[in-house]
N, C-alpha and C positions, 0 to 999 in steps of 0.2 A: 130307527132306534139309535143307530150309530151317530147320526147327525145331532140328535138331541143330547146324547152323552157328550159329544165333542163340544157342543154349545155350552152345556153346564160346566164342563172343565174349563173352557175359555173364560166364562164368567167368574168362576172361583179364582182363576189365575189373575184376572184383572183386579179383583177385590184384594187378593193377597199382595199384589204389586202396589196397589194404592195404600194399603196398610203399611207396607215396608217403607214406602216413600214418606208417609206421614211420620212414622217412627224415626226415620232418618233426619227429618227436618224439624218437626216440632216436638217429637218424643212421645212415648206412650203415656206419660202421666196426664197430659192434656186430654188424651183420649179416655183414659180411665176416669179421671175426675169428671169429665163430661158424662161418661156412662153412669156414674154413681148419681150425679145430681140431675142430669138431663140427658138420658140415653140417646135421644134423637139427635142431639148435637154431634155426637161422635159418629153415629151411623151416617149422619148427613155429610160429615167431612169425608168419610170413606166412600160413600156412595157417589158423592159429587166427583171425587177424583177418579173413581173407577168408571164413571159414566153409567151407573145403574141406579134403579130406584132403591130407596131404603129397605123396602120389604124384601128385595132380592138379597141384600146383605144379611138380613135376619134369617131368611130361609136357608142360606148357604152356610152360615156360621152362627149357631145358636148360642154359643158361649164365648166369653173373652179368651178362654184357653184355646178353643178351636181357631179363633182369629190369630192369636199369637203363634200357634203352631204353623198356620199357613204362611204367616209373615216370615217366620224363621226359615221355613222350607224354601220360600222364594229367595230369601237372602242367601241361603246356602247354595241354591242353584246358580245364582249370579256370581257368588264368591265362595266356591267350595273350600271347606277347611282342608288344611294339608293332611295327607294320609301318611302316618308314621311308618307303615309297613315297609316301604322300600328302604327306609333308613336303617333297618335292622341288618341289612347286608353290609353296611359300612362298619368295618371292624375297629377302626380307631375311634374311641369315644369322643375325642376332641373334634375330629372331622364330622362325626355324626351330630354333635351338638351344633357345630357351625352350620351345617346343611339344614338341620331341623329348625333352629331358631331363625335362620334366614327365611325359610318358608312360612313359619308362624308369623313373623313380623310383616311379611308381604300381605298375609291375610288380615292382620290387624290394620294395616294401611288401607286396604280395600274396604274393610267393614267398619272403619273408625266412626263415621257419623252415627250409624245406628247403635253401635256398641256404646258410644259415649252417652247418647240419650237414654238408653236402657239402664246403664250404670247410674246415671244421674237420677232417674225416676224409679229406681228399683223398689224403694219403700212403698210407693204408691201402687205398684203392680206386682208385688212380691209373689203372691200365690200363683198367678197365671204365669209369671216369668219363670218360676222354679219348675213348674210342670213342663212348660214348652221348651225350656232350655236344657232339659235333662240330656238329650242326645248330644248336644255340644259339650256338656260337661264330661260325658263318657269319652268323647274323642280327645279332649284335653288331658284326661287321665291317661289314656293310651300314649299320647305324646310325651307326657311327663315320664311314664314308665320306660318308654323307648329311649329317651334321652338320658335317663338315669343309669341304664345298663353300662357297666364298665367303670362307673364312679362309685366304688364301694365306700361304705361309711355313711353314717347318718349326718355328718357335718355338711355334706354336699346337698342333701335333699332340700333344705330350706332355700338355698340359693337357686336350685332348679325351679322350685315353686315360684319364686319371684321372677325368674327369667321368662317363664311362660305365662305370666300374669299380664293381662291387658292394661290394668291401671298403672302398674310399674313401668311397662313399656311407654305408655302415654306420657307419664311424668318425665321420663328421661328424654323422650323424643320431642315433646312439645314445650315443656317447661324449661328443660335444660338445653334444648336445641341440638341434641345428639342425633346423628344419622343412625338409621337402623343397623347399618353395618358396624358402626362404632359400638353400638349397644351389644351386638353379638360378640365382638372381640372383648369388650369389658367383662361380660359374663364368662367367657372362655378363660380369660386370665384369672378372674376371681375363683372360679371352680377348680381350675388346675392348682392354684395356690392353696386353696382349702383342702383339696384332695391329698396334697403332699405333706400337710402338717399333721 
């Protein structure tokens, strides 16, 4: 019984990994569009990459939401989101912001391919993405809350929201060519300036 359970888990993991790799390279919209118009095409892509028959994918993941959840879980296992809890012990809000944003931006760097494709394809996969990404949203809310502590005043909150936003980071990092460390310092300067006005 234990061997069978281990084999099932290994198969599910291979399918999740294949889905994550496809979302990182071609994106989820191709998968979703194929599922809507010709479901076998998508399952064929995942099953081929995972090295399992299509019916095995169907048997293990009956819905798009289940497949997205497994993909996200695999991605978070490979690239865990930063945990804001240890930052709470940093009493200086500026240092806490520096440490927190540095860790968030490392995670953005590691997860950039899949996050870029999911952001690009969001309209095509919105319902499944919203359900599956809820846990990530909760962590980002905790990160925002932890980094906000010590910066009283509503004038700082919008800047912090932008500072922990993937699309904003990507625009500054890729389109403007800024290093992540320079982006951290920019936000720190802007937030300090806004906090003192």
